[in-house]
N, CA, C and O of each residue as an XYZ file, in Angstrom:
332
protein
N       0.955     -0.967     -0.426
C      -0.032     -0.229      0.082
C       0.555      1.460     -0.268
O       1.053      2.299      0.483
N       0.332      1.483     -1.313
C       1.386      3.587     -0.742
C       0.860      4.318      0.190
O      -0.257      4.198      0.693
N       1.839      5.232      0.465
C       0.898      6.136      1.506
C       2.764      7.423      1.345
O       3.876      7.049      0.974
N       2.405      8.592      1.718
C       2.675      9.869      0.941
C       3.840     10.062      2.045
O       3.804      9.459      3.118
N       4.922     10.994      1.676
C       5.637     10.951      2.366
C       6.195     12.708      1.590
O       5.899     13.221      0.511
N       7.026     13.169      2.662
C       6.814     14.546      2.123
C       8.872     14.635      2.983
O       9.216     14.188      4.078
N       9.712     15.325      1.985
C      10.957     15.624      2.105
C      11.218     16.829      1.657
O      10.793     17.326      0.614
N      12.413     17.642      2.999
C      13.043     18.399      2.738
C      14.404     18.348      2.071
O      15.468     17.981      2.570
N      14.214     18.691      1.116
C      16.109     18.653      0.322
C      16.350     19.942     -0.446
O      15.502     20.813     -0.639
N      17.565     19.954     -0.844
C      18.050     20.764     -1.391
C      17.856     21.236     -2.592
O      18.845     20.789     -3.171
N      17.317     21.779     -3.300
C      17.326     22.162     -4.627
C      17.561     21.934     -5.518
O      16.945     21.364     -6.418
N      19.039     22.565     -5.401
C      19.885     20.969     -6.609
C      19.983     20.040     -7.146
O      20.090     19.708     -8.327
N      19.911     19.180     -5.447
C      19.457     17.934     -5.152
C      18.179     17.643     -6.053
O      18.345     17.408     -7.250
N      17.242     17.652     -5.641
C      15.797     17.240     -6.181
C      16.034     17.839     -7.820
O      15.119     17.572     -8.599
N      17.074     18.535     -8.302
C      16.381     18.860    -10.141
C      17.341     17.420    -10.119
O      16.752     16.359    -10.323
N      18.986     17.405     -9.841
C      19.787     16.930     -9.995
C      18.854     15.101    -10.091
O      18.835     14.252    -10.982
N      18.395     15.143     -9.107
C      17.412     13.722     -8.670
C      16.148     13.565    -10.082
O      16.081     12.503    -10.700
N      15.675     14.180    -10.263
C      14.733     14.404    -11.340
C      15.671     13.810    -12.607
O      15.480     12.725    -13.156
N      16.301     14.385    -12.807
C      16.851     14.172    -14.131
C      17.025     13.069    -14.209
O      16.341     12.373    -14.960
N      18.296     12.430    -13.216
C      18.919     10.949    -13.289
C      17.103     10.287    -13.089
O      16.822      9.252    -13.693
N      16.591     10.616    -12.682
C      15.165      9.148    -12.418
C      14.671      9.554    -14.422
O      14.481      8.730    -15.316
N      14.608     11.069    -14.498
C      13.948     10.625    -16.086
C      14.695      9.489    -16.784
O      14.094      8.459    -17.089
N      16.581      9.735    -17.160
C      16.926      8.672    -17.709
C      16.999      7.500    -17.163
O      17.617      6.580    -17.699
N      16.313      7.374    -15.910
C      16.287      5.924    -15.472
C      15.172      5.386    -16.236
O      15.203      4.315    -16.842
N      14.336      6.064    -16.185
C      13.298      5.377    -16.465
C      12.215      5.139    -15.357
O      11.282      4.344    -15.472
N      12.478      5.981    -14.203
C      11.685      5.594    -12.921
C      11.074      7.473    -12.500
O      11.452      8.597    -12.831
N       9.900      6.870    -11.560
C       9.718      8.209    -11.447
C      10.658      8.349    -10.413
O      11.483      7.446    -10.274
N      10.691      9.779     -9.310
C      11.544     10.119     -8.507
C      11.075      9.113     -7.578
O      11.791      8.139     -7.346
N      10.002      9.240     -7.050
C       9.108      8.554     -5.671
C       9.503      7.248     -5.916
O       9.570      6.707     -4.812
N       9.908      6.174     -7.103
C      10.168      4.892     -7.203
C      11.735      4.661     -6.826
O      12.340      3.755     -6.252
N      12.095      5.850     -7.389
C      14.127      6.146     -7.208
C      14.171      5.846     -5.880
O      14.648      4.767     -5.525
N      13.709      6.707     -5.016
C      13.961      7.015     -3.553
C      13.225      5.697     -2.502
O      13.478      5.648     -1.298
N      12.633      5.050     -2.947
C      11.974      4.009     -2.448
C      13.055      2.848     -2.901
O      13.715      2.372     -1.978
N      13.309      2.330     -4.275
C      13.859      0.993     -4.650
C      15.402      1.630     -3.473
O      15.993      0.751     -2.846
N      15.871      3.084     -3.314
C      17.396      2.909     -2.988
C      16.896      2.876     -1.126
O      17.691      2.322     -0.367
N      15.649      3.456     -0.556
C      15.602      3.069      1.043
C      15.806      1.515      0.648
O      16.831      0.918      0.981
N      14.940      1.000      0.038
C      14.790     -0.685      0.196
C      15.922     -1.272      0.069
O      16.308     -2.252      0.707
N      16.524     -0.653     -0.812
C      18.293     -1.787     -0.726
C      19.198     -0.784      0.510
O      20.396     -0.641      0.266
N      18.786     -0.280      1.473
C      19.680     -0.240      2.214
C      19.098     -0.678      3.589
O      19.708     -1.071      4.584
N      17.497     -0.478      3.353
C      16.968     -1.952      4.403
C      17.799     -3.536      3.977
O      18.419     -4.237      4.777
N      17.699     -3.670      3.269
C      17.771     -4.919      2.521
C      19.240     -5.625      2.727
O      19.576     -6.797      2.899
N      20.044     -4.255      2.622
C      21.350     -4.211      3.234
C      21.860     -4.092      4.652
O      22.998     -4.494      4.892
N      21.327     -3.721      5.337
C      21.508     -3.272      6.502
C      22.414     -4.542      7.379
O      21.843     -5.537      7.825
N      23.456     -4.373      7.481
C      24.169     -5.261      8.416
C      25.164     -6.182      7.585
O      25.690     -7.220      7.990
N      25.352     -5.426      6.003
C      26.360     -6.140      4.969
C      26.461     -5.432      4.774
O      25.682     -4.975      3.938
N      27.641     -4.469      5.386
C      28.310     -3.496      4.745
C      27.952     -2.444      3.944
O      26.783     -2.478      3.558
N      28.713     -1.396      3.535
C      28.353     -0.116      2.242
C      27.515     -0.973      1.172
O      27.610     -1.994      0.490
N      26.625      0.094      1.455
C      25.641     -0.047      0.553
C      26.485      1.108     -1.066
O      26.871      2.277     -1.050
N      26.471      0.350     -1.917
C      26.255      0.943     -3.073
C      25.662      0.548     -4.440
O      25.406     -0.559     -4.913
N      25.504      1.970     -4.995
C      24.185      1.965     -5.898
C      25.198      1.018     -7.114
O      26.425      0.933     -7.169
N      24.007      0.306     -8.124
C      24.372     -0.011     -9.455
C      24.143      1.222    -10.276
O      23.092      1.855    -10.177
N      25.222      1.611    -11.176
C      24.821      2.384    -12.375
C      24.320      1.862    -13.212
O      23.998      0.675    -13.171
N      24.184      2.417    -13.910
C      23.523      2.200    -15.427
C      24.386      1.620    -16.264
O      24.026      0.925    -17.215
N      25.596      1.869    -15.963
C      26.480      1.316    -17.183
C      26.564     -0.504    -17.031
O      26.467     -1.468    -17.790
N      26.817     -0.246    -15.488
C      26.970     -1.742    -14.751
C      25.300     -2.521    -15.391
O      24.993     -3.322    -16.273
N      24.787     -1.951    -14.649
C      23.428     -2.507    -15.272
C      23.645     -3.231    -16.602
O      23.647     -4.426    -16.898
N      23.816     -2.171    -17.266
C      23.851     -2.815    -18.928
C      24.839     -3.914    -19.307
O      24.759     -4.999    -19.885
N      25.965     -3.063    -18.649
C      26.877     -4.450    -19.465
C      26.928     -6.080    -18.018
O      27.755     -6.992    -18.014
N      25.861     -5.897    -17.107
C      25.908     -7.489    -16.489
C      25.371     -8.550    -17.642
O      24.490     -8.446    -18.495
N      26.568     -9.940    -17.191
C      25.906    -10.582    -17.926
C      26.443    -10.799    -19.262
O      26.344    -11.885    -19.833
N      26.947     -9.892    -19.710
C      28.307     -9.802    -20.840
C      29.099    -10.472    -21.004
O      29.224    -11.094    -22.059
N      30.066    -10.585    -19.798
C      30.978    -11.600    -20.144
C      30.716    -13.041    -19.345
O      29.950    -13.335    -18.427
N      31.356    -13.542    -19.843
C      31.323    -15.245    -19.078
C      31.460    -15.236    -18.055
O      32.134    -14.298    -17.629
N      30.970    -16.157    -17.132
C      31.685    -16.690    -15.868
C      32.848    -17.137    -15.765
O      33.100    -18.331    -15.931
N      33.729    -16.251    -15.478
C      35.516    -17.490    -15.068
C      35.317    -18.680    -14.106
O      34.156    -18.860    -13.738
N      36.184    -19.453    -13.679
C      36.148    -20.259    -13.102
C      36.929    -19.413    -12.045
O      37.555    -18.386    -12.308
N      36.792    -20.045    -10.692
C      37.421    -19.347     -9.318
C      38.907    -19.531     -9.649
O      39.291    -20.671     -9.385
N      39.975    -18.612    -10.222
C      41.460    -18.546    -10.720
C      42.276    -17.453     -8.997
O      42.002    -16.409     -8.406
N      42.917    -18.141     -8.925
C      43.943    -16.691     -7.863
C      44.405    -16.259     -8.947
O      44.332    -16.869    -10.015
N      45.122    -14.755     -8.717
C      46.002    -14.017     -9.214
C      47.033    -14.728    -10.428
O      46.917    -14.724    -11.654
N      47.959    -15.261     -9.640
C      48.820    -16.186    -10.638
C      48.098    -16.922    -11.304
O      48.451    -16.712    -12.465
N      47.152    -17.798    -11.309
C      47.244    -18.733    -12.297
C      46.538    -17.714    -13.478
O      46.556    -17.873    -14.698
N      45.982    -16.738    -12.777
C      45.347    -15.675    -14.311
C      46.146    -15.368    -15.184
O      45.940    -15.475    -16.393
N      47.613    -14.758    -14.410
C      48.627    -14.266    -14.957
C      49.329    -15.229    -15.605
O      49.721    -14.934    -16.734
N      49.711    -16.816    -14.977
C      50.228    -17.630    -15.827
C      49.790    -18.260    -17.273
O      50.410    -18.734    -18.224
N      48.562    -18.055    -16.998
C      47.475    -18.192    -18.344
C      47.698    -17.492    -19.177
O      48.051    -17.969    -20.255
N      47.576    -16.018    -19.004
C      47.856    -15.341    -19.887
C      48.791    -15.298    -20.756
O      48.542    -15.544    -21.936
N      50.163    -14.947    -20.286
C      51.558    -15.578    -20.649
C      51.641    -16.739    -20.993
O      52.829    -17.034    -21.124
N      51.197    -17.290    -21.138
C      51.417    -18.726    -22.029
C      50.524    -18.545    -23.181
O      51.014    -18.391    -24.300
N      49.309    -18.551    -23.006
C      48.533    -17.619    -24.015
C      49.099    -16.745    -25.356
O      48.970    -16.842    -26.576
N      49.659    -16.019    -24.608
C      50.535    -14.768    -25.287
C      51.643    -15.351    -26.018
O      51.787    -14.951    -27.173
N      52.526    -16.295    -25.536
C      53.709    -16.388    -25.537
C      53.839    -17.530    -26.575
O      54.893    -17.670    -27.195
N      52.341    -18.685    -26.852
C      52.677    -19.733    -27.808
C      53.239    -19.655    -29.100
O      53.443    -20.683    -29.747
């Protein structure tokens, strides 16, 4: 059930948030709701980091790699490079 909430913010922040919401095809209300929901669900799990639109577009583009340590990755790269 939706309820109304009044917030007091700096004008510049409101203008930039509205522009960002438009670019993401969200209403400002939905954007704030998603932000708050993310904070609530992340509570106790460390700092919250927003997923940018660029990251969202790139998500799933690369094949997942098997778990390798850094040394194995470098070794594999150099072996391929110098074949």
